[in-house]
C-alpha positions as CSV (number, residue, x, y, z in Angstrom):
1,X,4.6,-54.2,205.3
2,X,3.7,-54.4,209.5
3,X,0.9,-52.0,209.0
4,X,-0.9,-54.0,206.1
5,X,-1.2,-57.7,207.7
6,X,-2.2,-55.7,211.3
7,X,-4.8,-54.4,208.9
8,X,-6.1,-58.0,207.3
9,X,-5.6,-59.0,210.8
10,X,-8.3,-57.2,212.1
11,X,-10.6,-57.1,209.1
12,X,-10.3,-61.2,209.7
13,X,-11.3,-60.6,213.4
14,X,-14.2,-58.6,213.2
15,X,-14.9,-60.7,210.3
16,X,-15.2,-63.9,212.9
17,X,-17.1,-61.8,215.4
18,X,-19.9,-60.6,213.5
19,X,-20.2,-64.4,212.0
20,X,-20.4,-65.7,215.9
21,X,-22.9,-62.6,216.9
22,X,-25.5,-64.1,214.6
23,X,-28.5,-66.3,215.5
24,X,-27.6,-69.7,214.9
25,X,-31.7,-71.0,215.3
26,X,-32.4,-68.4,213.1
27,X,-32.5,-71.3,210.1
28,X,-34.4,-73.9,211.9
29,X,-36.8,-71.3,212.9
30,X,-37.2,-70.2,209.6
31,X,-38.2,-73.5,208.5
32,X,-40.7,-74.3,211.6
33,X,-42.2,-71.8,210.4
34,X,-42.2,-72.7,206.6
35,X,-42.7,-76.5,207.4
36,X,-45.9,-78.6,207.9
37,X,-45.0,-79.6,210.3
38,X,-43.3,-78.0,213.4
39,X,-42.4,-79.5,217.2
40,X,-43.4,-77.8,220.4
41,X,-41.8,-78.6,223.2
42,X,-44.6,-78.0,226.2
43,X,-43.7,-76.6,229.9
44,X,-44.2,-80.2,231.7
45,X,-41.5,-81.4,229.1
46,X,-43.8,-83.2,226.3
47,X,-42.7,-82.9,222.8
48,X,-45.3,-82.8,220.3
49,X,-45.4,-82.9,216.3
50,X,-48.5,-81.1,215.2
51,X,-48.8,-81.9,211.4
52,X,-51.8,-82.0,208.8
53,X,-54.0,-85.0,209.4
54,X,-54.6,-87.5,206.4
55,X,-57.7,-88.6,205.2
56,X,-57.9,-92.2,206.6
57,X,-61.7,-92.9,207.5
58,X,-60.7,-96.7,208.8
59,X,-58.4,-94.6,211.7
60,X,-61.6,-92.1,212.4
61,X,-63.9,-95.1,212.5
62,X,-61.3,-96.5,215.0
63,X,-61.0,-94.0,217.6
64,X,-63.0,-91.9,219.8
65,X,-64.3,-89.4,219.5
66,X,-64.1,-86.5,222.6
67,X,-66.1,-84.0,221.5
68,X,-68.2,-83.7,218.3
69,X,-69.6,-79.9,218.6
70,X,-71.5,-77.4,216.7
71,X,-71.6,-73.8,217.5
72,X,-71.6,-70.4,216.2
73,X,-69.3,-67.4,215.5
74,X,-68.5,-63.6,214.7
75,X,-66.1,-61.8,213.7
76,X,-63.7,-60.9,216.8
77,X,-65.3,-63.7,218.8
78,X,-63.5,-66.6,220.8
79,X,-65.2,-69.8,222.0
80,X,-62.8,-71.8,224.2
81,X,-63.5,-75.9,223.4
82,X,-61.8,-78.1,226.9
83,X,-61.3,-81.6,226.3
84,X,-60.2,-84.6,228.8
85,X,-57.8,-86.4,227.8
86,X,-57.7,-90.1,229.4
87,X,-54.3,-92.4,229.6
88,X,-53.3,-94.3,227.4
89,X,-53.6,-92.5,224.0
90,X,-51.4,-92.2,220.6
91,X,-52.1,-89.4,219.4
92,X,-55.0,-86.4,219.0
93,X,-57.0,-85.6,215.6
94,X,-58.2,-82.3,215.2
95,X,-60.5,-80.9,213.0
96,X,-62.5,-77.5,212.2
97,X,-64.5,-77.5,209.9
98,X,-66.7,-74.4,208.7
99,X,-66.1,-74.8,205.1
100,X,-66.3,-71.1,203.9
101,X,-62.5,-69.4,202.9
102,X,-64.6,-66.4,201.9
103,X,-64.3,-66.3,206.1
104,X,-61.2,-66.7,208.8
105,X,-61.2,-68.7,211.6
106,X,-58.0,-69.7,213.5
107,X,-57.3,-73.0,216.5
108,X,-54.7,-72.0,219.1
109,X,-54.0,-75.6,221.0
110,X,-52.4,-75.2,224.8
111,X,-51.2,-78.7,226.6
112,X,-52.7,-79.5,229.7
113,X,-50.1,-78.0,231.5
114,X,-50.5,-74.4,230.0
115,X,-48.0,-74.8,227.1
116,X,-49.3,-73.3,223.7
117,X,-48.8,-75.3,221.1
118,X,-49.4,-73.0,218.6
119,X,-52.4,-70.7,216.5
120,X,-53.7,-73.0,213.4
121,X,-55.1,-71.0,210.4
122,X,-56.5,-72.5,207.3
123,X,-53.8,-73.5,205.1
124,X,-52.1,-75.0,208.7
125,X,-52.9,-78.6,206.8
126,X,-52.1,-77.8,203.4
127,X,-54.4,-76.4,202.0
128,X,-57.2,-73.4,201.9
129,X,-60.5,-74.9,202.2
130,X,-62.5,-73.3,204.9
131,X,-61.1,-76.3,207.5
132,X,-58.3,-76.9,209.7
133,X,-57.3,-80.9,210.4
134,X,-54.2,-81.8,212.0
135,X,-52.9,-84.9,214.2
136,X,-50.8,-83.5,217.2
137,X,-48.2,-86.7,218.1
138,X,-46.2,-86.5,221.2
139,X,-42.7,-87.8,219.5
140,X,-42.9,-90.4,222.7
141,X,-44.7,-91.8,224.9
142,X,-48.4,-91.3,225.0
143,X,-50.6,-87.8,225.2
144,X,-50.2,-85.7,228.0
145,X,-53.4,-86.8,230.3
146,X,-56.1,-83.9,231.4
147,X,-57.9,-81.0,229.9
148,X,-56.7,-79.9,226.0
149,X,-57.9,-75.9,225.8
150,X,-58.7,-75.2,222.3
151,X,-59.9,-71.4,221.4
152,X,-61.5,-70.9,218.0
153,X,-61.4,-67.3,216.9
154,X,-63.2,-65.4,215.0
155,X,-60.4,-63.3,212.7
156,X,-62.3,-62.6,209.8
157,X,-65.7,-63.4,209.4
158,X,-69.1,-62.1,207.7
159,X,-72.3,-61.7,209.8
160,X,-72.3,-65.0,211.4
161,X,-70.0,-67.8,210.7
162,X,-71.1,-71.5,211.9
163,X,-68.5,-74.4,212.0
164,X,-67.9,-78.2,213.7
165,X,-64.9,-78.8,216.3
166,X,-64.2,-82.8,216.5
167,X,-61.6,-84.0,218.6
168,X,-60.4,-88.3,218.1
169,X,-57.7,-89.7,220.9
170,X,-56.5,-92.5,219.0
């Protein structure tokens, strides 16, 4: 009976050690990847929530456009848009629109401190419509001042695709 009890104790100890070795963040990471909003902490200590933008024309009418650009992109090409953000900005609204769901573009966003907020695709805003329309909200305070970098990449483009890119500060 003593050997049987020792075996059970060892088995239970092994199970406990095995459970402790499983990374605790895995559930949180899976949630962040599968959710419509994503919280990112940049290297300067700013914490951002990137979420699908809601269509609200009154917000856009009262905002200040930082950049309005029309470009052409090809397969494998990256076009960088640098946007200078001033002080007192509550959030940024980013709108990359190419309208052709047969082509695929991505948008990678970098803060002024150089931290990558993420790479976003057509479906990142909740719908697949040839558009990436996102809000970048600081979890507290204002959006970081300085030059924000937005890389548009032709992930899968047949021929040439035209697009419009707008950044609004609210």
